[in-house]
N, C-alpha and C positions, 0 to 999 in steps of 0.2 A: 519596773521601769525606773523607779527612784530618781525623779528629776528629769529624765529624758522623755521626749514625746515623739509620737509617730511623725514621720515625715510625709506620709500620705494622708489624704482626707477621706479615705474609704477603706474599710476592712471587710473581709468575709465574716459570715456568722460563726464559722468554726474558729477563726482567729480571735474574734471578739470573745467567744466563750473562754478561750485560753487566757486572755488578758483578764477577764473578770474573775475566773477561778484563781488565778495567781495573785489577785489583789492589785494588779498593775493598771487598772482602769476603773472608772466610775461610769456605770451604765445608766443612761438617761432614756426613759421610755416617754415619748411625747404623744402617745395615743390618748384617745378620749377615755373618760372614766369607765364606761361600760366595757370597752375593750380591755382595759387594765384589769377590771374585776373578773372577766372571763378567764384570763390567764396571762401571766407575764414571766419574764426570766427571773429566777431566784437572784436576790441581791440587787435588782434594778431599783432605780429611784423614779418616781412618777411625777412629771410636770407636763400636763397637756400643752401642746404647741400654742394654743390660744392664750395660755397663762405664762408662757416662758418669759416674756418681757417683765411682767409684774413680779415674778418669783426668781429673778436672776440672782438675787442675793443668796439663794439656796445652793447655787452651783459652786463647786470647788474651783479655785483659780490655779491651783498648783498640782492638779491631777489630770491625767489624760481622760477626756470625756468621750465615751462612745455613745452615739445617739441612734435609737432604734424606734421604728413605728411598725405598722402592719407590713408594708411592702418596700419601703425605702423612700417614698416621695416626701412625706412630711418630715422625716428625719433628715433628708437632704436639705430642705429649707431651713430647719433648725441648725444643722451643722454649718451651713453657709453664714447664717446670722451670728452664730457663736464665734466662728473664725474671724468674721469682720470685727467682732468685739474683743479680739485677742485671746479667746479661750482656746486651749489645745483640744480641739474637737475633731472627731472622725465619724462618718456615717457608716452604719452597719448595712452593707448591701443586701437587698432582699428582705430586710426587716425580720419581724417575728415569724413570717412564713418560712424564710430560709433558716432561721434559728431552729424552729420545730422540725423542719425537713432534714436538718443535719443531725437530728437525734438529741438536741439539747433539751433540757427539762423546761416545762412550762407549768407554772403553779398558780393557784389562787392565793389570796392574802393569808388564808388560814393554813396554807401548806399543802392542801389537797391538790390533786392533779387538775390542771386547767387546760383550756383550749385557746387557740388563737382565733379571735373574733375580729 
């Protein structure tokens, strides 16, 4: 993307995977610790929704942020808050459930195969 951001505020899991693979987006997983530990997208960054305000300084200001949770509800709330704070954010529709259903990899922190919890 190099400086350009998405014009929409929601992307499919398949499109999100392509952005992440190409290095064009920063994937933010806002699920709880136990969900993250069970399995997450490779390369994702983890900040639970409840900590987002406190850890806002960890977010990039000059990269497209794609926000993901289990099914899309929490990530929609996070995306709306980030957009209100002028971050270039988009929600991954369907969340990790859609990510996994699309055939995208899910792994644990140690690199072993994970599951969506």
